[in-house]
N, C-alpha and C positions, 0 to 999 in steps of 0.2 A: 504494500500500500504506500502511496506517496506521502511524504512528510508534509503535514500542514504547516505552512509558513507562520501562521499565527502562534503555533506551539513551539517554535524553535527557541531553544534556550530554557524551556520550562519543563523539560523532561518528557517522558512518554505520556501522551493523553489519548485515551481511546474515546472517540466520538460516537456516542450512541445516537441513533436517528432522533432528531428533534430536540437534542440536548440543549443546543444553543437557544432555541426558541423558548424552551421551558425556563431557562435561566433568566432570559429577558422578561418573560411574562411574570415570573415570581418577583423579580426585582421591581417591576412596575406596580404590582399588587402591594408590595411592602411600602413603596414610596407613597402611593395613594392613600395608605393607611398610617401615614406619618412615622413609619419606622425607617427613617432616612439612613441611619448608620448601616443597618443590615442590608437595605436596598442598594446602597453604594458599593458595598462589598460584592454583592451578586452582579451588579452592572459591570464592575471591573473584571470579574471572572468571565462573564459572557463576552466581553470585548476582546478577551484573549483568544476566544474560540471563533469569533465571527464578527461581521460588520453589523453595527446597530442601525436600525431604520430611523427615520425622522422622529417618530413618536417616542421611541425608546431613548434616543439621545436627548430629546427635549425634556422628558421626565427626569432623566439622569442629571441634566444640568440644574434643574430646579431642586432636585434632591440634594445635590452638592451645595447649592446655595443655602438651603435650609440648615445644613450641617456646618455652615460658615467655612467650607473648604473652597474659598473664592478662587485661588489659583487654578485648581483643577476644573472648577466650574467654567472659568474663562476659557480654558483649553477646549472643553467640550462644546461650548458655544461657537468657538472659532471653527471647529470641525463641522458643526451644523451649518454655519453661515457659508462655508466653502462649498457645500453641496446645493445651496440655494433652496432652503426649505419653503414649503407652501406658506407657513406661518412666519415669513421672514421678519416682519415688523415686530411681532411679539418676541421672537428670539433676540432681535436687536435691542429691544427695551431691556430684556434681562441682562444682556451683555453690557449695556451702558450702566445699569445698576451695579453690576459686579465690579466694573472699572471704578465706580465711585467708592465702593467699599474698599477697594485697594488703593484709594486716594490717587488714582491716575486721572486727575481732572483735565490736564492738557489733552490727553488722548480722547476723553469724552468730547471735549470742545471740537477737536478736529473731525471726529466721526460724525457729529451732528452737522457740522459744516458740509461734509461730503454728502450726507443724506439730503440736505437742502439742495445742493448742487445737482444731485441726481433725481430730485423731485420724488423722493420715496416716502416723504412724510405725509400722511393723510391730512386733508384740509382742516379737519376738526382738531388736529393735534399740533398744528403749526405754531400757535401762540405759546402753548406749553413748552414745546421744544426750543423755541426762541429764548424763552426765559431760562430754560435749563442750560442752554449753550452759554448765555451770558453769565449765569451763576458760576458755572465751571471755569469760565475764562477768568472771572474775578478771583476765585480761590487759587487757580493756577498762577496767576500774576503775583498774589501774595506769597505763594510758596517760592517762586523764583526770586523775589526781592529779598526773602529771608535767607536763601542759600547762596546768593551771589554777593554777600558782603565781602569787601576787600580785606586782605590780611593786614592786621595792625601789629606791628612789632612791639615786643615788650618794652624797649627803650622809649617808644612813643607813649605807652601807657604810663610809664613812670612820671611823665610830665602832665598826665591827665588831671584836670581840675574841674570843679563844678562850674566855674566861670566859662571855661572853654566849652563844656557840654552845653551850657545855656545858649551859646552863640552858634551851635550847630543847627542845621535843618532837622526836621523830624526824621527824614530818611537816614541822615548821617547818625543821628542818635540811635536809631534802630540797628544800624550796622555795627556801631560800637558795642551795643548791648549784646549782639550776636557773638562778637569776639570775646566778650567778658564771660560768656557761658562756658568757654573752654579753659578759663584760667582761674587761679586762686585770687579771689577778689579782696581778701583781707587787707592788702596794702592800700586799697582804694576805698575801704568801707566808710571812712569819715566823709570823703567827697560824695559817695553815693547817698549817704544819709542826708547831706546838705541838699542834694538835688531833689530827693524825694520830698523833703520838707519845703521846697520852694514852690510858691503858689503859681509861678509862670509855667511850670511843667505840665504837659498834657496828662490827663488821668491814665491813659493807656501806657504811656512811658513810665509813669510813677509805679504802676502795677508791675511792669516787667522788671524794673529795678528792685522792687520789693521781693519779687519771686527769686531773684538772684540771691538776695540776703537770706531768705528762708531756706533755699536749697543748700546753701553752704553753711547754714546754721551760725550766722554771725551774731555774736552775743552783744547786743547794744539796744538801747531804747530808741525807737523811731516814731515820730508823730506823722501820721498820714491824714491829710485833709483833702477831701473831695466831696462833691455833691452836697455841700453845706453840712458836712459831718466831719468830725475829727476823732481819731482814735490813737492811743499810745500803745505800742506793742513791742514785744521782743521777738525777732525772727527765729530765735532758737526753738521756741515752743509754739509757733504759730503755724496752722495747717495751710497747705497749698490750696489754690482755688477749687480743684476737683475733690478735695477732701472736706470741704465745708458742708454742713448738714443740708442746706436748702438745695445746693447743686445736686446732691445725691437723690433727694426727693423728686426734684423736677425731672431729671433724666430717667428715673424709674417710671414715672407716670407717662412720659412721652414714649418711652420704649414699648410700654404696654399698649398704649392707645394707637400707635402707628406701626404696630408689628406687621400689618398687612400692606403697608405703604412704604417700602424701603427707600425710595427716592426722597420722599418728604421727611422721613426719619433721618436720613443722612444729612440733609441740609439743616434740619432743626438742631441736631447734635453739633454740627459745625458752628452754628450761630451761638448756641449756649456756651460752648467752650471759649469762643472768642469774647463773648459778653461777660463771662465769669471773670476773665482777666481784666477787662475795662473796669468792672465794679470793685474788684479786689482792693482792700481786704473786706469790703462789704459784700452783701448779696443783693437780692432783688427786694430791697427794703420797702416795707409798706404794702407788699402784695403776698398773698399766700402762695404756696407751691402749686396748688391746683389752678389758681388764676394765671400764674406765670406760664405753666405748661399749656393751658388753653390758648394763651396769647401767642406763644411760639407756633403752635399748630396753625392758628389762623394766619399769622404773619407769613409763614412759609407757603401756605396754600394760596395766599394772595399773589405771591411771587410766581406761582404756577397758573395764574389767571382765574382763580376761583374768587367769588365774592365773599366778603366777610365783614360784618359790622357789629358782631356781638360783643367784642372785647376792645372797643375803640380806644379807651384810655390806656390799657396795658400795651396794646400794639403801638400806640404813639410813643410810649416810654421805651419800648424795645427799638423802635426806629431811631430814637435819639441816641441810644447806646451804640447802635450800628454806625451812626455818623461819627461818634467819638473814636471808633476803632479804625476809621479810614484816615490815615495820617497824610493827607494831601497837603501840599504847600498852600 
């Protein structure tokens, strides 16, 4: 009998009639009954023995996504898209969602641009995908500006003063902060304290500098004033933004409510993480976690073209925080 190429390197496998089909069918049954781990194992076995059809690969991709195996789910989607599935747009939506989970925002932006160029987006989805493209472009731009900071030599940092920092542009300040994350900041702690306590510094910049002190457990008293509030704290025993109680409550509520809307969930979480930094060391003061969660869900959905006026006050509050995180000159 001829050796089956699919089995090469996996030892001798005796193929009984219908064995591959039975594996695919069982895997699909398990996936449809939310037994994703077991389903994925059977899908992998079946693919060693034969080619998967469009339906099998589609279910496999969704099952991998549910198990948060995003890298493998992306591979399966790429195989599906290569064969030109009948449900092309549905597979493409899943593929884009997976790319967002992998934080490949630039890739998502480029793919959506090509979908527009090829006129593959249904008319009723155009506005949604235009917003999706713009949001991914915005996040990708923020990522690039973060990672393209120029290298600052240690001897330059030795001369670093609060006065010099105040004279920098917001983008220059961000680049310097990026460099400081890789260094021992204790020699500069007095200057950093002076910057944080200066009223002229933007709230987002203050927060980033405070996070530096907290991460390196600098033992000093710092007074942080923003949003008409003032607090005196010691970075040694102060929690990071994602460890504060309201952040945990809000993200848990949103994760539960948007479990079936991965794109909305991804952007809501992105905004929450960014806004938690702007507000730090405070949280969403004056609002309950339930109100804030509802506000974020509405805010993000309006970005996707949906109407929403139920939480006008909190949405306006969130929009103002978003403006503070945009460090344009």
